C-alpha positions in Angstrom: -22.5 20.5 26.0 -24.4 19.9 29.2 -27.6 21.6 30.2 -25.5 24.0 32.4 -23.8 25.2 29.3 -20.5 23.6 30.0 -18.8 20.4 28.8 -17.0 17.6 30.7 -14.3 17.0 28.2 -11.6 14.3 27.9 -9.1 13.5 25.1 -8.4 10.0 23.6 -5.1 9.7 22.1 -4.5 6.8 19.5 -1.4 6.1 17.8 -1.7 5.2 14.2 -1.6 2.9 12.3 -2.4 0.4 15.0 -5.5 -1.0 16.7 -4.1 -2.6 19.9 -4.9 -1.4 23.5 -1.3 -0.3 23.8 -1.7 2.3 21.2 -4.7 4.2 23.1 -4.4 6.5 26.0 -7.0 8.7 27.7 -6.7 11.8 29.8 -8.8 12.6 32.8 -12.1 14.3 32.4 -12.1 17.8 33.4 -15.6 19.0 34.9 -17.7 22.0 33.8 -15.4 23.8 31.5 -15.4 25.4 28.0 -11.6 26.1 27.8 -10.0 22.9 29.0 -6.3 22.6 29.7 -4.7 19.2 30.3 -1.5 19.3 32.1 -0.8 15.8 32.0 2.0 13.5 30.9 0.9 10.3 28.9 3.5 8.0 27.6 3.5 5.4 25.0 6.2 2.7 26.0 8.4 0.8 23.8 7.9 3.0 20.5 11.3 3.4 18.6 12.6 6.5 16.9 12.2 4.7 13.5 8.3 3.9 14.5 7.9 7.5 15.5 8.7 8.9 12.1 6.0 6.7 10.5 3.1 7.3 13.3 0.5 9.9 13.7 -1.2 10.7 16.8 -4.9 11.3 16.6 -6.5 13.4 19.6 -10.1 13.2 19.8 -11.9 15.2 22.4 -15.4 14.2 23.6 -17.8 15.3 26.3 -18.3 12.8 29.1 -22.1 12.2 29.9 -23.1 10.2 32.9 -26.6 9.7 31.6 -26.3 8.9 27.9 -23.6 8.7 25.1 -20.6 10.7 25.2 -20.8 13.5 22.6 -17.9 13.9 20.2 -16.5 17.3 20.1 -13.7 17.1 17.5 -10.2 15.8 16.8 -6.9 16.7 15.1 -3.9 14.7 14.1 -0.1 15.2 14.4 2.5 13.6 12.5 5.1 12.4 15.0 8.0 13.0 12.6 7.4 16.5 13.3 8.4 16.2 17.1 11.9 15.3 18.2 12.3 11.9 20.1 12.1 12.7 23.9 11.0 16.2 23.5 8.1 17.8 25.3 5.9 19.7 23.3 2.6 21.6 23.9 0.0 22.0 21.3 -2.8 24.9 20.7 -4.9 23.8 17.9 -8.4 24.0 16.5 -10.3 20.8 16.3 -12.0 19.3 13.3 -15.5 17.9 13.6 -16.2 15.1 11.1 -19.9 15.2 10.1 -21.8 12.9 7.9 -22.2 13.6 4.3 -25.3 12.7 2.2 -24.6 10.6 -0.8 -27.2 10.2 -3.5 -29.6 7.3 -2.9 -27.4 6.1 0.0 -28.5 8.3 2.9 -25.7 9.3 5.3 -22.3 8.2 4.9 -21.3 5.5 7.3 -24.5 3.7 6.6 -24.9 0.9 4.0 -21.0 0.3 3.9 -20.3 3.8 2.9 -17.1 5.5 4.4 -17.5 9.2 3.3 -17.2 11.8 5.9 -16.7 15.8 5.4 -14.3 17.4 7.7 -15.4 20.8 9.1 -13.1 23.1 11.0 -14.6 24.1 14.2 -14.6 27.7 15.7 -12.1 28.7 18.1 -14.3 28.0 21.2 -13.7 24.2 20.5 -9.9 24.6 20.8 -7.9 22.7 23.4 -4.5 23.4 24.6 -1.6 21.6 26.4 -2.4 18.0 26.2 
């Protein structure tokens, strides 16, 4: 959140599994809002119906910061087998925020080769709609 009490959120969409740039999309940044609504159409080209039933869409929301690091707000995942091919769908979901977990003698998860994270459901103020 910025010093004015608002955020400049954007969403990164990542088609899982897959690490190529063609699996990643990004919305535009909305300025000075706590209740963002993205009315955008983002299209993945070349995905077949069969591939869609095996993929998950990760939506990760961050606050854009011009003078420092962008701040992670939260994320959610949608199994694409739940969406009909060619169908437009709107989602209203609460985000989960991944937080580091302390492990005995190892410091925070994510350090020293550890991969543990704890998922904590965010409050309703972190909800986003209509991506």
